[in-house]
C-alpha positions as CSV (number, residue, x, y, z in Angstrom):
1,X,-169.4,42.4,-36.3
2,X,-165.1,42.9,-35.4
3,X,-164.6,44.7,-32.1
4,X,-162.7,47.5,-31.8
5,X,-159.5,46.6,-30.5
6,X,-157.5,48.5,-27.6
7,X,-154.7,49.6,-29.5
8,X,-153.4,48.3,-32.7
9,X,-149.3,48.4,-33.8
10,X,-149.3,48.3,-37.3
11,X,-147.1,46.8,-39.7
12,X,-144.1,46.1,-37.2
13,X,-140.7,43.3,-37.7
14,X,-141.9,40.7,-35.1
15,X,-139.8,38.9,-32.7
16,X,-142.0,36.6,-31.2
17,X,-140.0,36.0,-28.4
18,X,-140.2,32.1,-28.6
19,X,-136.7,32.4,-31.3
20,X,-138.6,32.2,-34.4
21,X,-137.4,34.2,-37.3
22,X,-138.8,38.0,-37.8
23,X,-142.0,38.7,-39.6
24,X,-143.8,41.7,-40.5
25,X,-147.4,41.8,-38.9
26,X,-149.4,44.2,-37.2
27,X,-150.8,43.1,-33.4
28,X,-154.1,43.8,-32.2
29,X,-154.3,44.2,-28.2
30,X,-157.9,44.3,-26.1
31,X,-158.4,43.8,-22.5
32,X,-154.4,43.8,-21.6
33,X,-154.1,40.7,-24.0
34,X,-153.0,40.1,-27.2
35,X,-155.9,39.3,-29.2
36,X,-154.4,39.1,-32.6
37,X,-151.3,39.0,-34.5
38,X,-151.2,39.1,-38.6
39,X,-153.1,41.6,-40.7
40,X,-155.3,43.5,-38.4
41,X,-158.2,44.9,-40.5
42,X,-159.9,46.6,-37.5
43,X,-158.7,50.5,-36.5
44,X,-157.7,50.7,-32.9
45,X,-159.0,53.2,-30.2
46,X,-155.2,54.0,-30.2
47,X,-152.5,52.9,-33.2
48,X,-148.8,52.9,-32.9
49,X,-146.8,52.9,-36.3
50,X,-144.2,50.3,-36.4
51,X,-142.9,50.4,-39.6
52,X,-139.4,49.6,-40.0
53,X,-139.4,49.4,-36.1
54,X,-138.5,46.3,-33.6
55,X,-141.8,44.6,-31.8
56,X,-141.1,42.6,-29.2
57,X,-142.0,40.9,-26.2
58,X,-141.6,42.9,-23.0
59,X,-138.5,41.9,-21.2
60,X,-138.9,39.7,-17.7
61,X,-135.4,40.7,-15.6
62,X,-135.0,38.0,-13.0
63,X,-132.9,39.1,-11.1
64,X,-133.3,43.0,-9.9
65,X,-133.7,44.8,-6.4
66,X,-136.3,47.1,-6.0
67,X,-137.2,45.4,-2.6
68,X,-137.2,49.0,-0.9
69,X,-137.6,51.0,-4.3
70,X,-141.3,49.5,-4.8
71,X,-142.1,50.5,-1.1
72,X,-141.7,54.4,-2.1
73,X,-141.9,54.7,-5.8
74,X,-144.1,53.7,-8.3
75,X,-141.7,54.3,-11.4
76,X,-139.2,51.3,-11.5
77,X,-136.6,52.7,-12.8
78,X,-134.1,52.5,-14.7
79,X,-135.5,49.2,-15.4
80,X,-139.0,50.2,-17.2
81,X,-136.4,52.4,-19.6
82,X,-134.9,49.5,-20.7
83,X,-138.0,47.6,-21.7
84,X,-138.5,45.4,-18.6
85,X,-142.3,45.2,-18.1
86,X,-141.6,42.3,-15.2
87,X,-139.2,42.8,-12.8
88,X,-138.1,40.0,-10.2
89,X,-136.8,41.6,-6.9
90,X,-135.6,39.8,-3.6
91,X,-132.4,38.1,-5.4
92,X,-129.5,37.4,-3.2
93,X,-131.2,36.7,-0.1
94,X,-131.8,40.1,1.0
95,X,-135.0,42.2,1.5
96,X,-137.4,43.6,4.1
97,X,-140.0,41.0,5.0
98,X,-140.2,39.6,7.5
99,X,-139.1,41.6,9.9
100,X,-139.8,42.8,13.3
101,X,-139.5,46.5,14.6
102,X,-136.6,45.2,16.4
103,X,-134.3,44.2,13.1
104,X,-135.0,47.2,10.5
105,X,-131.8,48.3,10.9
106,X,-130.2,45.4,10.9
107,X,-131.9,44.4,7.2
108,X,-131.0,48.4,6.2
109,X,-127.5,47.5,6.8
110,X,-127.3,44.3,5.0
111,X,-129.0,45.5,2.2
112,X,-126.8,48.8,2.6
113,X,-123.7,46.7,2.7
114,X,-124.4,43.8,0.0
115,X,-126.4,45.9,-2.7
116,X,-124.8,49.7,-2.0
117,X,-128.4,51.1,-1.4
118,X,-127.5,53.9,0.9
119,X,-128.4,53.5,4.6
120,X,-130.5,56.8,4.7
121,X,-132.2,56.4,1.7
122,X,-133.3,52.8,2.8
123,X,-134.5,54.4,6.2
124,X,-136.2,57.7,4.8
125,X,-138.2,55.4,2.0
126,X,-139.4,52.6,4.0
127,X,-142.5,53.0,5.6
128,X,-142.6,49.4,7.5
129,X,-146.0,48.8,7.1
130,X,-146.0,45.0,7.4
131,X,-143.9,42.2,9.7
132,X,-144.7,39.2,8.0
133,X,-144.2,38.2,4.4
134,X,-147.5,38.0,3.7
135,X,-148.2,41.7,5.2
136,X,-145.3,42.8,3.0
137,X,-147.3,41.2,-0.4
138,X,-150.7,42.5,1.0
139,X,-148.9,45.9,1.3
140,X,-147.7,46.1,-2.4
141,X,-150.6,44.4,-4.0
142,X,-152.9,47.8,-3.0
143,X,-149.8,49.3,-5.4
144,X,-149.4,50.1,-8.8
145,X,-146.4,50.8,-10.7
146,X,-145.1,51.1,-14.5
147,X,-144.5,47.8,-14.3
148,X,-145.5,44.0,-13.0
149,X,-143.2,43.3,-9.9
150,X,-142.5,39.6,-8.9
151,X,-141.1,38.7,-5.0
152,X,-139.1,36.2,-3.3
153,X,-139.0,35.3,0.1
154,X,-135.1,36.8,1.1
155,X,-133.4,34.1,3.4
156,X,-131.5,36.5,5.7
157,X,-134.7,38.2,6.5
158,X,-136.7,34.5,7.5
159,X,-133.7,33.5,9.5
160,X,-133.1,36.6,11.3
161,X,-136.6,36.7,12.1
162,X,-137.0,33.4,13.2
163,X,-133.6,32.8,15.0
164,X,-132.9,36.5,16.2
165,X,-129.2,36.8,17.0
166,X,-127.7,33.5,17.0
167,X,-129.4,33.3,12.5
168,X,-127.7,36.8,12.3
169,X,-124.2,35.6,13.6
170,X,-124.8,32.3,11.5
171,X,-125.4,29.6,14.2
172,X,-126.7,26.4,12.5
173,X,-130.4,26.1,12.8
174,X,-132.1,23.5,15.1
175,X,-134.5,21.5,14.2
176,X,-137.3,23.6,15.5
177,X,-135.7,26.8,13.5
178,X,-136.1,24.6,10.7
179,X,-139.8,24.0,10.8
180,X,-140.2,27.7,12.0
181,X,-138.5,28.6,8.7
182,X,-140.3,26.0,6.6
183,X,-143.8,26.7,8.0
184,X,-143.3,30.7,7.3
185,X,-142.0,29.8,3.8
186,X,-145.1,27.7,3.1
187,X,-147.2,30.8,4.0
188,X,-145.0,33.0,1.9
189,X,-145.7,30.6,-1.5
190,X,-149.5,31.1,-0.3
191,X,-149.1,34.8,-0.3
192,X,-147.8,34.4,-3.9
193,X,-143.7,34.4,-3.6
194,X,-142.1,33.2,-6.6
195,X,-139.6,31.9,-5.2
196,X,-136.8,31.7,-1.8
197,X,-133.2,33.3,-2.4
198,X,-130.3,32.5,-0.1
199,X,-126.5,33.8,-0.4
200,X,-123.3,31.7,-0.1
201,X,-120.5,34.8,-1.0
202,X,-118.6,36.2,1.2
203,X,-118.8,39.0,-0.5
204,X,-121.8,39.8,0.8
205,X,-121.6,41.7,4.4
206,X,-123.3,44.0,6.0
207,X,-122.3,47.8,6.0
208,X,-120.4,47.4,9.2
209,X,-118.3,44.4,7.7
210,X,-120.3,41.4,8.9
211,X,-121.0,38.5,6.9
212,X,-124.3,37.6,5.4
213,X,-126.6,35.7,7.6
214,X,-127.1,32.9,5.3
215,X,-123.3,32.5,4.5
216,X,-123.2,29.0,5.8
217,X,-126.7,27.4,5.9
218,X,-127.0,24.0,6.1
219,X,-128.4,21.4,4.1
220,X,-130.8,20.7,6.5
221,X,-132.2,24.1,6.3
222,X,-132.5,24.8,2.7
223,X,-133.8,21.5,2.5
224,X,-136.5,22.0,4.8
225,X,-137.5,25.9,3.3
226,X,-137.1,24.8,-0.2
227,X,-139.1,21.5,0.0
228,X,-142.1,23.5,1.9
229,X,-142.2,26.3,-0.6
230,X,-141.9,23.9,-3.5
231,X,-144.7,21.6,-1.9
232,X,-147.4,24.3,-1.6
233,X,-146.9,25.7,-5.2
234,X,-144.4,26.1,-7.9
235,X,-141.5,28.3,-6.6
236,X,-137.8,28.7,-7.5
237,X,-134.6,28.3,-5.5
238,X,-132.4,31.2,-6.4
239,X,-128.2,31.5,-5.1
240,X,-125.3,33.0,-5.3
241,X,-122.0,31.1,-4.8
242,X,-118.5,32.1,-4.5
243,X,-115.8,30.8,-7.4
244,X,-113.9,29.5,-4.6
245,X,-116.2,26.8,-2.9
246,X,-118.1,26.4,-5.9
247,X,-116.9,22.9,-6.0
248,X,-118.6,22.6,-2.1
249,X,-121.7,24.4,-2.6
250,X,-122.8,23.6,-5.9
251,X,-123.2,19.7,-5.1
252,X,-125.1,20.5,-2.0
253,X,-127.6,22.7,-3.9
254,X,-127.9,20.3,-6.1
255,X,-128.9,17.9,-3.5
256,X,-131.0,20.0,-2.4
257,X,-133.1,20.7,-5.9
258,X,-132.9,16.7,-6.2
259,X,-134.7,16.1,-2.7
260,X,-137.1,19.0,-2.8
261,X,-137.7,18.8,-7.0
262,X,-137.9,22.5,-6.7
263,X,-136.5,24.5,-9.9
264,X,-132.9,26.3,-9.0
265,X,-131.6,29.4,-10.3
266,X,-128.0,30.6,-9.9
267,X,-125.2,33.1,-11.2
268,X,-122.4,31.8,-13.4
269,X,-119.9,34.2,-14.2
270,X,-116.1,34.1,-15.6
271,X,-113.6,34.7,-12.9
272,X,-110.1,35.9,-13.8
273,X,-108.2,33.6,-11.0
274,X,-109.9,30.2,-12.9
275,X,-111.3,31.3,-16.0
276,X,-112.5,28.1,-17.6
277,X,-114.1,27.1,-14.2
278,X,-117.3,28.1,-15.3
279,X,-117.2,25.9,-18.1
280,X,-116.9,23.1,-15.4
281,X,-119.9,24.5,-13.3
282,X,-121.8,24.3,-16.7
283,X,-121.0,21.0,-17.6
284,X,-122.0,19.8,-13.6
285,X,-124.9,21.3,-14.4
286,X,-125.8,19.7,-17.9
287,X,-125.5,16.5,-16.0
288,X,-128.0,17.6,-13.6
289,X,-130.3,18.9,-16.1
290,X,-130.0,15.7,-17.9
291,X,-131.4,13.7,-14.5
292,X,-134.5,15.7,-14.7
293,X,-133.3,18.5,-12.5
294,X,-134.5,21.9,-13.5
295,X,-131.9,24.5,-13.5
296,X,-131.3,27.9,-14.8
297,X,-128.0,29.5,-14.9
298,X,-128.4,33.4,-14.8
299,X,-125.6,34.8,-17.1
300,X,-124.3,38.9,-17.3
301,X,-124.9,40.4,-20.5
302,X,-121.1,42.2,-20.2
303,X,-118.7,42.3,-17.5
304,X,-119.6,42.8,-13.8
305,X,-117.5,45.7,-13.8
306,X,-117.0,48.7,-11.1
307,X,-116.9,52.5,-12.0
308,X,-114.9,54.3,-9.5
309,X,-114.8,58.1,-9.2
310,X,-114.8,61.0,-6.9
311,X,-118.5,61.2,-6.8
312,X,-118.6,57.2,-6.6
313,X,-118.8,55.2,-3.8
314,X,-115.0,54.0,-4.4
315,X,-112.0,55.1,-6.4
316,X,-108.4,53.5,-6.6
317,X,-107.2,56.6,-4.1
318,X,-109.9,56.0,-1.0
319,X,-107.2,54.3,1.2
320,X,-104.3,56.9,0.5
321,X,-103.7,58.7,3.5
322,X,-103.6,62.1,1.7
323,X,-107.0,61.3,-0.1
324,X,-108.4,60.6,3.2
325,X,-108.0,63.5,4.7
326,X,-110.4,65.2,2.5
327,X,-113.0,62.3,1.3
328,X,-115.1,63.6,3.5
329,X,-115.2,66.7,1.8
330,X,-118.3,68.3,-0.8
331,X,-116.7,67.5,-4.2
332,X,-116.8,70.8,-5.1
333,X,-114.1,71.6,-2.2
334,X,-112.5,67.9,-2.6
335,X,-111.7,69.0,-6.4
336,X,-110.0,72.7,-5.2
337,X,-107.8,70.2,-3.4
338,X,-107.2,67.5,-6.0
339,X,-106.3,70.2,-8.2
340,X,-103.4,71.8,-6.5
341,X,-100.4,70.1,-7.1
342,X,-98.9,69.5,-3.6
343,X,-101.8,67.2,-2.9
344,X,-101.6,65.8,-6.3
345,X,-98.2,64.9,-5.9
346,X,-98.8,63.3,-2.4
347,X,-101.2,61.3,-3.0
348,X,-99.4,59.9,-6.3
349,X,-97.1,59.1,-3.9
350,X,-98.6,56.8,-1.8
351,X,-100.0,53.4,-2.0
352,X,-103.1,51.5,-1.3
353,X,-103.5,50.0,1.8
354,X,-105.3,46.7,2.5
355,X,-109.2,46.7,3.5
356,X,-112.0,44.5,3.8
357,X,-114.4,46.1,1.5
358,X,-115.1,43.2,-0.6
359,X,-115.7,45.7,-3.8
360,X,-112.6,47.4,-3.0
361,X,-109.6,45.9,-5.3
362,X,-106.0,46.9,-5.0
363,X,-105.8,48.8,-8.4
364,X,-105.0,46.8,-11.4
365,X,-104.1,49.4,-13.9
366,X,-103.9,46.6,-16.3
367,X,-108.0,45.8,-16.0
368,X,-108.5,49.4,-15.8
369,X,-110.6,51.5,-18.5
370,X,-111.9,54.6,-19.7
371,X,-115.6,53.9,-20.4
372,X,-116.1,56.5,-23.3
373,X,-118.6,57.8,-25.1
374,X,-120.8,56.1,-26.6
375,X,-119.7,53.6,-23.4
376,X,-117.5,50.4,-24.7
377,X,-117.7,47.3,-22.7
378,X,-115.7,45.4,-24.7
379,X,-112.2,47.0,-25.1
380,X,-109.3,45.4,-26.1
381,X,-106.4,45.3,-23.2
382,X,-104.5,47.7,-25.0
383,X,-106.3,50.1,-24.2
384,X,-106.4,49.6,-20.4
385,X,-104.7,52.3,-18.2
386,X,-101.2,50.0,-17.8
387,X,-100.4,49.5,-21.4
388,X,-101.8,53.3,-22.2
389,X,-99.0,54.7,-19.2
390,X,-96.3,52.3,-20.4
391,X,-96.5,53.7,-24.4
392,X,-96.3,57.4,-23.0
393,X,-93.6,57.2,-20.1
394,X,-95.9,57.6,-17.2
395,X,-97.6,56.0,-14.1
396,X,-101.1,54.9,-15.0
397,X,-102.2,56.5,-11.6
398,X,-101.4,59.7,-13.0
399,X,-103.9,58.9,-15.9
400,X,-106.3,57.6,-13.3
401,X,-106.4,60.7,-10.9
402,X,-106.5,63.0,-14.0
403,X,-109.1,61.0,-15.8
404,X,-111.2,61.1,-12.5
405,X,-110.8,65.1,-12.3
406,X,-112.6,65.3,-16.0
407,X,-116.5,67.1,-16.0
408,X,-115.7,68.8,-13.0
409,X,-114.9,65.7,-10.7
410,X,-117.3,63.7,-12.7
411,X,-115.1,61.4,-14.4
412,X,-115.5,57.6,-14.2
413,X,-113.3,54.8,-14.8
414,X,-114.5,51.5,-15.3
415,X,-113.1,48.1,-13.8
416,X,-114.6,45.0,-15.4
417,X,-114.3,41.9,-12.2
418,X,-116.0,39.4,-13.8
419,X,-116.2,37.9,-17.1
420,X,-113.4,39.3,-19.1
421,X,-110.4,36.9,-18.0
422,X,-109.8,36.7,-21.8
423,X,-109.8,40.5,-22.1
424,X,-113.4,40.1,-24.8
425,X,-116.7,39.0,-23.9
426,X,-116.3,35.2,-25.7
427,X,-116.9,33.2,-22.8
428,X,-120.2,35.3,-22.2
429,X,-121.6,34.3,-25.3
430,X,-120.6,30.9,-24.8
431,X,-122.6,31.5,-21.3
432,X,-125.2,32.8,-22.9
433,X,-126.2,29.7,-25.7
434,X,-126.0,26.9,-23.0
435,X,-129.5,25.1,-22.7
436,X,-130.2,26.7,-19.1
437,X,-128.8,29.8,-19.4
438,X,-131.1,32.9,-18.9
439,X,-129.8,36.6,-18.9
440,X,-130.0,37.8,-15.4
441,X,-127.5,39.6,-13.0
442,X,-128.5,43.5,-13.9
443,X,-129.2,44.0,-10.0
444,X,-131.8,46.8,-11.0
445,X,-132.2,49.1,-8.3
446,X,-128.9,48.3,-6.5
447,X,-125.3,49.3,-6.5
448,X,-126.3,52.7,-6.7
449,X,-122.9,54.0,-6.7
450,X,-120.3,51.8,-7.9
451,X,-122.1,49.4,-10.7
452,X,-124.5,50.6,-13.6
453,X,-125.9,47.5,-14.6
454,X,-129.4,47.4,-15.3
455,X,-129.3,48.4,-18.8
456,X,-128.4,44.7,-19.4
457,X,-131.9,44.2,-21.2
458,X,-130.7,47.0,-24.3
459,X,-127.2,46.1,-24.3
460,X,-128.0,42.6,-25.2
461,X,-129.8,43.8,-28.0
462,X,-127.4,46.6,-29.3
463,X,-124.0,44.8,-28.4
464,X,-124.6,41.3,-28.8
465,X,-126.8,41.9,-32.1
466,X,-125.9,45.0,-33.9
467,X,-122.8,46.8,-32.6
468,X,-120.0,43.8,-31.9
469,X,-116.7,44.2,-33.4
470,X,-114.6,42.2,-31.6
471,X,-116.1,38.5,-32.4
472,X,-119.5,36.8,-33.0
473,X,-122.5,38.3,-32.4
474,X,-125.9,36.5,-31.8
475,X,-129.4,37.1,-33.9
476,X,-131.9,39.3,-32.6
477,X,-134.8,35.9,-32.2
478,X,-132.0,34.5,-29.6
479,X,-131.7,37.8,-27.6
480,X,-135.0,38.3,-27.4
481,X,-136.4,34.7,-26.6
482,X,-133.9,34.7,-24.1
483,X,-134.9,37.8,-22.4
484,X,-138.6,37.5,-22.8
485,X,-140.1,34.1,-23.1
486,X,-136.9,32.0,-21.7
487,X,-136.4,34.5,-18.6
488,X,-140.5,34.4,-17.9
489,X,-140.5,30.4,-18.1
490,X,-137.9,30.4,-15.6
491,X,-140.0,32.2,-12.8
492,X,-143.2,30.2,-13.5
493,X,-144.8,32.7,-15.8
494,X,-145.9,31.0,-18.6
495,X,-148.6,34.0,-19.6
496,X,-146.1,36.4,-20.9
497,X,-143.0,36.7,-22.9
498,X,-143.7,36.1,-26.5
499,X,-146.3,38.0,-29.3
500,X,-149.3,35.9,-29.7
501,X,-152.4,35.9,-29.2
502,X,-153.5,34.9,-25.6
503,X,-150.4,36.5,-24.3
504,X,-150.3,39.2,-21.4
505,X,-149.8,42.3,-23.8
506,X,-146.5,43.5,-22.7
507,X,-144.9,44.7,-25.8
508,X,-141.8,47.1,-27.0
509,X,-141.8,49.1,-30.0
510,X,-138.0,49.4,-31.1
511,X,-136.3,52.0,-33.1
512,X,-133.3,49.2,-33.5
513,X,-131.2,51.6,-35.7
514,X,-131.1,54.0,-33.0
515,X,-131.4,52.2,-29.9
516,X,-128.6,53.8,-27.9
517,X,-127.2,53.7,-24.4
518,X,-125.4,56.6,-23.0
519,X,-122.7,56.7,-20.6
520,X,-123.3,56.3,-17.1
521,X,-124.1,59.6,-14.7
522,X,-124.7,60.3,-11.1
523,X,-128.6,61.3,-10.1
524,X,-129.7,62.5,-6.9
525,X,-133.4,61.3,-7.1
526,X,-133.8,59.0,-4.2
527,X,-135.5,59.7,-0.7
528,X,-133.7,62.1,1.2
529,X,-131.4,63.5,-2.3
530,X,-129.8,60.1,-2.6
531,X,-127.3,59.1,-5.1
532,X,-127.8,56.6,-8.0
533,X,-126.5,56.1,-11.2
534,X,-128.5,55.6,-14.3
535,X,-127.7,55.4,-18.2
536,X,-129.9,57.7,-20.7
537,X,-131.4,55.0,-24.0
538,X,-132.9,55.7,-26.4
539,X,-134.6,54.2,-29.0
540,X,-137.3,52.5,-27.2
541,X,-140.6,54.5,-29.3
542,X,-143.3,52.8,-26.7
543,X,-142.9,50.2,-23.5
544,X,-146.5,48.8,-23.2
545,X,-147.8,47.2,-20.0
546,X,-151.0,45.2,-19.8
547,X,-152.2,46.8,-23.1
548,X,-150.9,50.5,-21.6
549,X,-148.7,52.8,-23.1
550,X,-145.7,53.5,-20.1
551,X,-142.7,54.8,-21.8
552,X,-143.0,56.9,-25.6
553,X,-140.2,58.4,-26.7
554,X,-138.0,57.3,-23.8
555,X,-140.4,59.6,-21.6
556,X,-142.7,57.9,-19.1
557,X,-146.4,58.5,-19.3
558,X,-147.5,58.5,-16.1
559,X,-149.4,55.2,-16.8
560,X,-148.9,52.7,-14.2
561,X,-150.9,49.5,-14.3
562,X,-148.3,47.3,-13.3
563,X,-149.2,45.6,-9.8
564,X,-147.5,42.6,-7.7
565,X,-147.5,39.1,-9.4
566,X,-149.2,36.8,-7.0
567,X,-147.6,33.4,-7.7
568,X,-146.8,31.2,-10.6
569,X,-148.6,32.2,-13.9
570,X,-150.4,29.9,-16.0
571,X,-152.2,30.9,-20.1
572,X,-155.7,31.4,-19.8
């Protein structure tokens, strides 16, 4: 007698996550795993009619910053609203374990500066119920979520824990330091860390302006840590480099990988100053892969773009003296001032001044856009405020000023600063098609007041397979495989990312024709009323984690079957 499945998804169009052609099938789920794909005769305890809908594996997002959020919330939004069923946190070398009580403030300031998560939110939200990384993992293992969570050991926390003030001020590590860090790194893998992350970019600074402790960590330090981790169990070395120093840092990271046999994963993007350097980087990667190194390149699905506005962390006039006089007023009071002709005239007569804020760029109105509704992340250059102003015989500053006053001061400007040197996304398409590439860099949980990219997995489907008008598209099977199976494999999770018997039952049922991203909006739903940017998403009929429906028609069901993933996972 055929047993009764827990759940049957009926008659959907299956994208299997392995890149195969779309086909129509039922999917049966029992005990948290997919048990049958094809014609399922047994009636399930629960059934979902997926006729005309896309049935795909749950998405695996390998680049998020939910290290704080997982300690105060069981709902890992906004990623869980974008079809993500597994999120990997602890990227870019920042996180909250290991950490002594005396360094709590230091790590909060680093996360605030690097990832724009406000200090009051982190101070109020993080319970600090741990000191070591294994303690952190043990504490998290007792919590449940609306998706699975995987963690990496952050280099900055490890370095400060072992070296104290010397580590924070970026002193070279001694052999004893390296030995101590290596031992703790091995313990982290035993506790379930999926990898180790570090950063070598000048853009990563604390909220007080200090560079990240990992900026110039030596090759000996990285080799000791990576070797110890990979010697204990499969782990990935994730890192972020500056474009300007990639010619020095990438060869060093490849030597670390070669000497330790540790897989590596890092971000590649197109920069305005060297728009084809990414191609050189990819060529270097392909040569290294041909030598047998395991390398993943993380590619953003669209421009990495800043959102500027009066309600946000930054705006084009923030360094203008007349604006600075009113900058700290509540939004409503600021609006009253900004609408006065004399205040407007004063601010527009001034110029932006220099600042050491790595995410404040002197305004270039030829690369600044109105995002629109629906949001358009691939606009032609003539849509930018500079060309618009020239056509109207006005100054672009006027257009920016007036745009931010719309919607009661909630109007936003969009500034793509990576992946848009050509004024289109052709380079992104080329990058995504590289053998080493996986979608990454969504930064879910981070950049609360300036970037809103946790919707990358949804954008991959809407823009790249359906809506793109300014160039070639990508196929649905390719995109689904990239964001599910390929990302899962890149971090050692062999048990998920495919619609096939035996795989973990993480599944999305998607109304593909209705799948739609709304413009970003500010919400005040973090601890102590903290602010973050969110995008409403339409079109996810159901998101299923371990066989349990967690999202239905865009609303959370309240089910939280997600757990901490401890270490690399095989397919049982």
